[in-house]
C-alpha positions in Angstrom: 11.8 -24.5 4.3 9.7 -21.5 5.3 5.8 -21.7 5.6 4.0 -18.3 5.7 0.2 -18.4 6.7 -1.7 -15.0 6.7 -5.1 -14.6 8.2 -7.6 -11.8 8.2 -9.6 -11.8 11.4 -12.8 -9.6 11.2 -13.3 -8.6 14.8 -16.4 -6.5 13.7 -18.4 -9.6 12.9 -18.3 -11.0 16.3 -14.7 -12.3 16.1 -12.3 -11.9 18.8 -8.6 -11.1 18.2 -7.9 -12.6 21.6 -9.8 -15.8 20.7 -8.0 -16.0 17.4 -4.7 -15.5 19.1 -5.3 -18.3 21.5 -6.3 -20.6 18.5 -3.4 -19.6 16.5 -1.0 -20.2 19.6 -2.5 -23.6 20.0 -1.9 -24.5 16.3 1.6 -23.3 16.5 2.2 -25.6 19.5 0.8 -28.4 17.7 3.1 -27.9 14.7 6.1 -27.1 16.8 5.7 -30.7 18.5 6.2 -32.4 15.1 9.5 -33.9 13.9 11.4 -31.5 11.6 10.0 -28.5 13.0 12.9 -25.8 13.3 11.2 -22.7 14.5 8.2 -20.2 14.2 6.6 -17.1 15.1 3.2 -15.5 15.4 2.8 -11.9 14.3 0.2 -9.1 14.0 0.2 -6.4 11.5 1.1 -3.1 13.0 -1.0 -0.9 10.6 -4.0 -3.4 10.1 -4.3 -5.3 13.3 -6.9 -7.7 11.8 -4.0 -9.4 9.9 -2.2 -12.1 11.6 0.7 -14.1 10.3 2.0 -17.6 11.5 5.6 -18.4 10.1 7.1 -21.8 10.5 10.5 -23.2 9.4 11.0 -26.9 8.7 14.1 -28.9 7.8 12.5 -29.8 4.3 9.1 -29.9 2.5 8.7 -33.6 3.5 8.8 -32.8 7.3 6.2 -30.1 6.7 3.7 -32.3 4.8 4.1 -35.2 7.3 3.3 -32.7 10.1 0.1 -31.7 8.3 -0.9 -35.3 7.8 -0.5 -36.2 11.4 -3.8 -36.9 13.4 -3.2 -34.1 16.0 -2.5 -31.5 13.5 -5.4 -32.6 11.2 -7.8 -32.4 14.0 -6.3 -29.5 16.1 -4.6 -27.2 13.6 -6.0 -27.8 10.0 -9.3 -26.1 10.9 -7.7 -22.8 11.7 -5.1 -23.2 8.9 -8.0 -23.5 6.4 -9.0 -19.9 7.3 -5.7 -18.5 5.9 -5.6 -16.2 3.0 -5.8 -18.3 -0.1 -2.3 -18.1 -1.5 0.9 -20.1 -1.9 2.5 -20.5 1.6 5.6 -22.7 1.2 8.9 -21.1 0.5 12.4 -22.2 0.1 15.2 -20.3 2.0 17.5 -18.6 -0.2 21.0 -18.6 0.9 24.0 -17.4 -0.8 25.2 -19.7 -3.6 22.4 -22.2 -3.1 20.9 -23.8 -6.0 17.2 -22.9 -5.9 14.3 -25.2 -6.9 13.5 -24.3 -10.4 10.1 -24.3 -12.0 9.7 -26.8 -14.9 7.1 -28.9 -16.6 6.9 -32.4 -15.4 7.9 -35.2 -17.7 5.1 -37.7 -18.6 
């Protein structure tokens, strides 16, 4: 599974892109240390440098959710992750011929 967290950093309001970058790298390192982590990258938008992204890949959604519930991640990463743009962030990887998770109403 793929997780995309986007951030908007307002450097004009006393923020610092370099400070945010350091915090984002620390968050990425905490996530990368968790079981089920496959890979990830940090990026900055070339046209709007106040936009940053953290992408991570996980073996499955359970590994990602367990990573978020670990103590180290709750204390060291969740405060920064909570600053992400409020939008869905978890995606399934689409591969040729793969059956996709289909949206449907839950049975009661």
